[in-house]
Each structure stands twice: as C-alpha cells, then as structure tokens.
N, C-alpha and C positions, 0 to 999 in steps of 0.2 A: 376468499375461499381462493387458494391457487388455481392455474388453470391446468386442464388434464396436458398431459403427454404423451402423445401418439407417436409410435415408433414406428417408420413404417418398412420394412425387411422387404430390402429389393427398390429401394425407392428412386432410385437412379433410372429405372429399366423403365419401360413403355406403362404399366400399367400403375407401377409406382409412383409414376413423375405425377400423372394426373391426378393420383389417389392424395400426393402431398400438395397440390396448387387447390385442391376443393375442399382441403380441410383447412387449410389457413384461410380461404376465402370465403367458407363459410359455419366457420367453428371459432371459437375461440382458445383452439389448442394449440402447444408447443409441441412442432413437428420434427422427428428427430428421421434423418433420413440416413439408412445404415444399409451396406452391402460390402459385399468383400472386395470391393475397389476403393480403398480409402480417399485415392486421390477423384474419383468420379461423383463420391459422393458428397465429398466437402467442395467439389465445383456447384452442383446442381443445390446443394444449400444455399452457398454463395447467392447461384441465381435468384433463388427465391426470396432472401432478402432483398435482393437489390428490385425487386417488382413487389414485395409484400411488404407495405409498411410496420414496424415494430421486432425487425429482427427476431422472427419465432421461431427460424429453422436452424436447426444444429444438424451435425452430423456426426456419425459413428463407425470405426470399420467393424463387419458382422458377417463372421462364417456360419452357414447355415449346419456344415457338416461337423461344424466344431462344437459341443455343448457349452466349455466355458468361456467361448466366443459371445454364442448369446444369450450366456446369464450374465458379463458385461453390459451386452448392448440393451437389455431389457430390465436393467436395476432404475426404479424409481416410476418406472412405465405405468400408465392409468392403461393401457391398451396400447398392443400389437397386429400390427396391418401388416398379415403375410402376402405381400403384393408379389414376393418373385416366384419363379418356377420351381416349388420348395415340395412339390405333392411325394415327392420318394422321400423327403425327411420332416414330412410334418407331423409325424410323432414327435420328435426334436425340438422342434419349433416350439406346438403345443406343448409339449413337458416344463420347457424353459420358462415360456412364459405363465405357465400353473405355479413353476417355482418362486417366478418373481412377482405371484399375486395380480398379472394384467388380466382385463380381459383381453378377446381374440376374435380377428376375424381372415377369413381366406376365400376366395375368388377359386380355387382349384374346383377343377371336376373330374374325381378319381374314388373308384371302389376302395382303394386301398388305402387313402386319405379317409377317406369318411369309418371305414372298420376300425382303424388308428384312433381315432377321435372317439370314438363310440367305445372303446377299451375304459377311457379316459375318464367317461363321464359321469362315474360316481364321483371320483376324486375331483371334479369341475365344481358338480353341484355341492359338495359337503365344505370347498373351498367359500362359496357365495359369487363364482365368479359367473360372468357370462359370455361362453363361447358361441360363436356363429361363423357355421360353414356352409360352401357351396353361394358365396357369394356373387355377385355382380350381376350381369344380365342374363345367362345364360348357362348353367342354371340361375335363380336369384330372385328372376320378374314373373316366370309365367305365375308360380302360384299366386303371387302378390296380385296380378292382375286378375285372375280368378274368381279369387277374394273379394276383389275391388267389384267384378261385376256381381256378384253374391249381394250386394251390401245393397243394392242399387235393386234389385227386386223381389219379387216374393218368394218365387220359384225357380228356379238357375236350373234349367232342362240338358242344354251340350255347350260346351266350351272350349273352343279349340285355340291353341296360343301356337303363330308360325313366326319361323325367323328367315329374313334373308341376311347375307353376311357376305357383302362384296367386298372385298378389301383390296386396293391395289398392295399387293405384297411386295410389288417392286421396291416399291419406297421405305420397305421396313426393313431395317436389323435387327434379325432375329439370332437368341443366343442357340445353340443346341441343347440348353434345355428347355426352351419355348418349344421347341419343332420334337420334342418327345415328350412334353405335355400334350402334343395336340395329337401324337402317335397312340398316345394311352387312352386318349376321350375313343377312337376307333375300336380298342381293344374294351374297351366297357361298354361298347353301346349294345342296346338292347332295342327292341322295336316292337316295345308294351305299348298299349296304350286302351284307355276303360272306354268300353263299350259294351251294349245290355248289360250293365251294371257289375262287370267281370275285367278286371285288366286281359287282355288277350296281347296274344306274340301275334305278326304278320307272319301268314305260313308263305312258303317258296312264291306260290301262282300269284298270292296278292303282291310279294315285293316286285313282281315286272311291272304292278299297275301303280302308282305311285298317283299321292293325291295330290291332286291342283288346288292352289290356293289363287286367288285374285288380290295380289297385294295395290298398295296404295303407293305414292310416292316416286312414282312413274317406273317400278321396277315389272309390273305387270302380272299375268300368271306364268306362274312358276309351280314345278313339280319340287312336291315335298316326298319325305318319309320319317315315320314317327320315332320319336326316341325317347325314352325313359330317362325322366328326373326324379330322384326320390321324393323333391318334394311336392310331386304330386301326388305319391303314393295313399296319404291320410285326406283329401281332399273329399273325396265319392261319403266318407265316415263325417267326417265336417260339413258338408253341404248333402243331405241327404234325399235332395228330390236330384242330386246332378245324376244324369243317365249316360250322358257320354264326354268322357275330357282328355287330354292329350298334349303334349306337345309333339310339333312338326317341322324339323329341322329344313332346311330349301338347299340344296345343291352348292355345289362350290360351281363348277361348269362341266358339261357332257364328258370331255375326257378324262378328267381327273374321277367324276362321280359313277363312270362304268366303264373303263379301262383301269386306269392307276389305282384306284382304291381297293375293287378285286383281287385284282395281282398284289398288291401288298399287302393286302389282307391274308391272303393265302401264304406268300413268302415268310410274313410272321408267325402265322401256325408251325410252319416247316423248321423254321430256321430261326426260332427264338428271338434271342437279345440281339446276333447279327441281324438277323432279317429286320427287326423293328430298325435300327438303324439304317440299313438300304432304305428302306420303306420312308421313311423322314428325310430323305434326300431326296427323292424320287417324288413325292409327294408337294416340297417346296418349288423342284421344279417344273412341275404340271401347276401350279398354283398361280406363282410366275409369269409362264409361257401362255397360261391360255383364261386368263380371269378378265374379261372384258371391264369396260366401264358401263352404267354409272357405278362408282361405289359407293357405299354407304352401309348400314347396318339399320333393322328395322325387325322390330317384334311386333307382331299383329294380332289381338284377341278379337274374336266372334263367338257372343254369347249371346246366347238364346234363352227366354224363358218366360214368365209371365208376371204383368205391375198391372197393379188395380184388378186385375182378373182379365187382361187383356193378352194377347202376343205380345212378345216385347223383344226386342233384338239391340246388343249393345257394341259399339267395334271401339277399341282404342288401339291407336299406333304410337309406338315408342321410337324413335329414329334419330340418328347424331351420324354424321359423316364419318366420325372418328370410332373405331370397334373400341379403343382403349377409354375413352372418354365414356362410353357407352357401360363399361361395365366398371368404371371407375365410380363414377355419379351415383348408382345405387347402392354400393357400398358404401360411399360414405351418407348415405340418407340414413341405410343404415345404423351408422355410426352416430348418427345425430343424435334418433331414437335412443340409445345406449346412452351417451354420454347424458340425456334429461330424464333419464330412467324410466320415460314412457315405455321405453323394450327393453328395459335391460331386468331380465330374470334370471335366476341362478342356473346353471345348466348348462346344456349343449343345443342348440336349435340350429334351423335351417332356416335362411335369409326371407325366404318367400314364405315361411310361414309365421318369423317371428314380430314383421313389421307391421304397423298401421298401414292400409293401405292408401288410403286418400290424401292424408300427407306424403306419405310416401313419395307417391304420384307429382305432389305439388313442391316437394322438395328437389326434386332432381329434374323438373319444368327450370326450378328458379337456376339451377346447376346449368343451364345452357343447353338439355336434353329435349325436342321438340315433343312434347305428350298431347295427342290428342284425342279428345273424347266425342264418341258420338253417339250420343243418346237423348234419342228424340222425347219431345213433353209427352 
C-alpha cells in the first residue's frame, strides 16, 4: 500500500514546520510543504530531506485565497493539515480538501471558521471524509484531558483545565495574519464555565476576582479567567456525574491583561476593522515589552471524583518550552489515530472529542511533550 500523502498548508510557518517534522518522524506519510512563497516552501522541504532519511518531503506553492491554487496543491492528497493563519479562508480551504477527497485538520480558534465547517458537515459525511477542527492544545487538549480523567474514575465530579502561555514574543517572527488570528480570539471570547450543572457566564463583579491556580513547573500561583471552548459543551451529557468543569486561561502579564486588553477591545468595538489592526500592533508591543521569563506553555488538569468508593484526585500536566511544538504535537497525535482508522469517522469532529485520550497522551509524550500524570493508587 502506498504511503499517505499529507499536505501541510502553511508548512514553512511556525506551527507548520513543527507539524511537518513530527509527521516525518512519527508517521510513514509523504509530506508536502505548501505555502504562498514557493521559495520558502522549497527551502524547508530541502531542510527536511537533509535531516530525515528517505526524501519524503516535497513542496508546492499554494495560495489560500485562490481556489485553483488550492485544488492543484491538494490533488492526490490523503489529508490536508491547515496549519497556516487561514481561519478567514477556512471555507475555501475546507471545500478544496473536500473536492480533492482528502481528510482535514486545523488548529484555528474561530467562531466564523467553525460555522463555515458546520455548513459543510453534511457534504463531508456524505463523502465519507473525516474533518477535524479546533486541533492543537488550546483548544484541542482540554476535553481530551477531562475524558482521560473520567476514564480513571467511577464518578468524575469536578474537572478544571488551566493554562500558562508565557512566550518569548521578542524571539518570534509573527506574520500580520497571525496577529490578526490572535486578535480574533479576543473577539470570540466568552467567559462561560459549567457549575451547578449549568453553563454560566462570569458577571461583572465576578470578573474583578480572577480564579487563582497553583501551577507546577515553576510557574507558581497565577490568576486565570474562564474561557469557553466548544469542545467542552457536550461533556456534561457525556459524563453525567460532572457537576463543574471549564477551561481557565492564564493571563499574559498585568500590563497587557488589565490595561491594553480592555483598551483594545473597546477600540475594536468602536472602530471595527481599523480598530482591530491597531489593537494587534498595540497587543504585540505589550507582549514583547512586558512578558518576563520563565518561558513555556503548560496545560494543567485538576480532577476530583470517586474511585473504589473513595474520594480521588488526579492532576495531569502537559508542558513544552515551545508553544508551537505543543500545538503541533496534539494535531499529529490526532492524525496518527486518523491514519490507522482508530479515530477516523466520517463527518466533522472536534479534536478533543474524537481522539482516544490515553493513547493520545502517550503519543504526544513520544513527540517530546512532557506529560506528567499524578494519579495515586
């Protein structure tokens, strides 16, 4: 049987580079590096072939704004990994993958993207294809972590996933599209979390009292705020014993969190697209100027319930120094389960709800992500 062909759109970008490397290291796939700049795509494919025996990397120029370009790039593909900052073009990319008969996965967090993919869901299922969205670690990991804990308890009562994302922004080369994606996250932000068996939003007074979490890996006690992820919505139905759950995102730094973010969001509301562009520039300046070390990314689950009739608590920490690797590794972990058929089901799926959690965590550990499970016997 011929090896699968995986096209990584945005393959020479920060997330795409990590995806391409991990796919070559952990799967038998041939990897096509695709992006608007053919020279950069060719150079990275050559770099991959120099470091990975077998010459399994090729390249092609592909423009997400042009359907004919996408169709040419996806011809013969088994799967498309949409690793570029293309949520604005998600519908075009997904339709091109659908027409090419290729499976699909993306890491973008966007209401508009999710709505566009849901409109395509009947066609995806009818074609027998598996499309996965909200991949990566945030979203992508929280629901998988909660399902992992539920599988190790008789009754899971409470499960909280919190994050630290502390990046050396000065060291990154970020495209304007990437900054725009970050700004879009704030437009889509909802403060919902599940408590007292209902999804509730934080009130104005509650928002003045952030939820403090004691993080491992040297990050210590930090403030967090609830951030709704679509992958969490079905969990109370899937886990009937669940009384409280949510994802809680850690702040960037006090200047960004309490000065620049409120100003920027207010300006976006008043000035629209022009305000969003200005907010992006202001946000990037604040992140570069005021984010101190230690740098790294951590996702931490704290789960409580019962096992063998006794109160039981599980803590899981998923960490990596490079935020792009911790985004790419879960995507590749999901791809591995899609390729062998164990998690390949026709239709549109959210990564955190599709993967088998135990193997998923084992696979990303093998990719160099630190996974620590504290589950006393």
